[in-house]
C-alpha positions in Angstrom: -54.8 75.8 -197.6 -53.3 77.5 -194.5 -51.8 75.3 -191.8 -53.1 75.7 -188.3 -49.9 74.1 -186.9 -48.0 76.3 -184.5 -44.5 77.5 -185.4 -41.7 75.4 -183.9 -40.8 77.7 -181.0 -44.5 78.0 -180.0 -44.9 74.2 -180.3 -41.9 73.5 -177.9 -43.1 76.2 -175.5 -46.4 74.4 -175.4 -44.6 71.2 -174.5 -42.6 73.0 -171.9 -46.0 74.0 -170.2 -47.0 70.3 -170.1 -43.6 69.4 -168.5 -44.1 72.1 -165.9 -47.2 70.3 -164.6 -44.7 67.9 -163.0 -42.9 70.6 -161.0 -42.8 70.0 -157.3 -42.1 73.6 -156.0 -45.2 75.7 -156.4 -43.2 79.0 -156.3 -42.2 78.7 -159.9 -43.8 75.7 -161.6 -41.2 76.0 -164.4 -39.8 73.5 -166.9 -37.3 73.2 -169.7 -37.2 71.3 -173.0 -34.0 70.8 -174.8 -34.2 70.3 -178.6 -31.9 69.7 -181.5 -33.0 69.4 -185.1 -36.7 69.7 -184.0 -36.4 66.6 -181.8 -36.7 66.6 -178.0 -33.5 65.5 -176.3 -34.4 65.9 -172.7 -36.8 67.7 -170.4 -36.6 69.0 -166.8 -38.8 70.7 -164.2 -38.2 72.5 -161.0 -38.0 70.2 -158.0 -35.9 68.4 -155.5 -33.5 65.7 -156.6 -34.9 62.2 -157.0 -35.3 60.5 -153.6 -35.4 63.8 -151.6 -38.5 65.4 -150.2 -40.3 67.9 -152.4 -41.5 71.4 -151.5 -45.1 70.4 -152.3 -44.8 67.7 -149.6 -42.8 69.2 -146.8 -42.7 72.9 -147.5 -40.1 75.3 -148.9 -36.6 75.6 -147.8 -36.2 79.4 -148.0 -32.9 81.2 -147.9 -32.7 85.0 -147.4 -30.4 86.8 -149.8 -29.4 90.4 -150.2 -28.9 91.7 -153.7 -26.1 94.1 -154.6 -28.6 97.0 -154.5 -29.5 96.1 -150.9 -32.9 94.5 -151.7 -33.8 91.5 -149.5 -35.2 88.4 -151.3 -36.1 84.9 -150.4 -35.3 81.9 -152.6 -36.3 78.3 -152.2 -33.2 76.2 -152.3 -34.7 72.7 -151.9 -35.3 72.3 -155.6 -33.1 72.2 -158.7 -34.0 74.7 -161.5 -35.7 73.2 -164.5 -32.8 74.1 -166.8 -30.2 72.3 -164.6 -32.5 69.3 -164.4 -32.8 69.1 -168.2 -29.0 69.3 -168.5 -28.4 66.7 -165.8 -30.9 64.4 -167.5 -28.8 64.6 -170.7 -25.7 63.8 -168.6 -27.3 60.8 -167.1 -28.4 59.5 -170.5 -25.2 60.3 -172.3 -26.9 62.8 -174.6 -24.8 65.6 -176.1 -26.4 69.1 -176.0 -24.0 70.6 -178.4 -25.7 73.2 -180.6 -29.1 72.5 -179.0 -31.9 74.9 -178.1 -33.5 75.1 -174.7 -37.1 76.2 -174.2 -37.9 77.6 -170.8 -40.5 79.6 -168.9 -38.2 82.6 -168.2 -34.7 83.7 -168.9 -32.4 81.4 -166.9 -30.8 82.6 -163.7 -27.0 83.2 -163.9 -26.2 79.8 -162.5 -28.4 78.0 -165.0 -27.0 80.2 -167.8 -23.5 79.1 -167.0 -24.6 75.4 -167.1 -26.3 76.0 -170.4 -23.2 77.6 -171.8 -20.9 74.8 -170.5 -23.2 72.2 -172.0 -22.8 73.7 -175.5 -26.4 74.9 -175.9 -26.4 77.7 -178.5 -30.0 79.0 -178.3 -32.4 79.8 -175.5 -36.1 80.5 -176.1 -37.8 81.9 -173.0 -41.4 82.7 -172.7 -40.8 85.6 -170.2 -38.1 87.8 -168.8 -36.5 86.9 -165.5 -36.6 89.4 -162.7 -32.8 89.5 -162.4 -31.9 88.8 -166.0 -29.3 91.4 -166.6 -26.3 89.3 -165.5 -27.7 86.3 -167.4 -27.9 88.4 -170.6 -24.3 89.5 -170.1 -23.1 85.9 -169.7 -25.0 84.6 -172.7 -23.9 87.5 -174.9 -20.2 87.0 -174.0 -20.5 83.3 -174.8 -22.3 83.8 -178.1 -25.5 82.1 -177.0 -28.6 83.4 -178.7 -31.5 84.5 -176.4 -35.0 84.9 -177.7 -37.7 86.2 -175.3 -41.2 85.8 -176.6 -42.9 88.0 -174.1 -41.1 91.1 -172.6 -43.0 90.8 -169.3 -41.2 89.7 -166.2 -42.4 86.1 -165.2 -44.6 86.1 -162.1 -43.9 83.5 -159.5 
């Protein structure tokens, strides 16, 4: 008999989608699930720190940025990225992330990538590419962190 159960990576991506429903910044609605030995250690979603106002309630706190190529962008800086929230949750609970896998909507931004590296996470499974993922990929490669991207499209948000 053939099993209809999803492979592990697909299973944890499905859970990541459920966690994303709690996100409080509608610009990304992303989440992260950190796993070791097929067991969930922590989860996180994009949103303001506990006790602070959320974008969905008071609006976005947008910051203008200029990329090295001169392109202007706007980023919401009210919320914490899902990957950082999942790492912080582990710190609050005293859970080691050494050799864990993190599942996320898109390749992490460079700041999240550095936190993932520092936390000892060894594998990232992203559903999509990140619009500015080149630097992230350089960081991860130099640190020996495996990156698996399931869909080569750039995440839309």
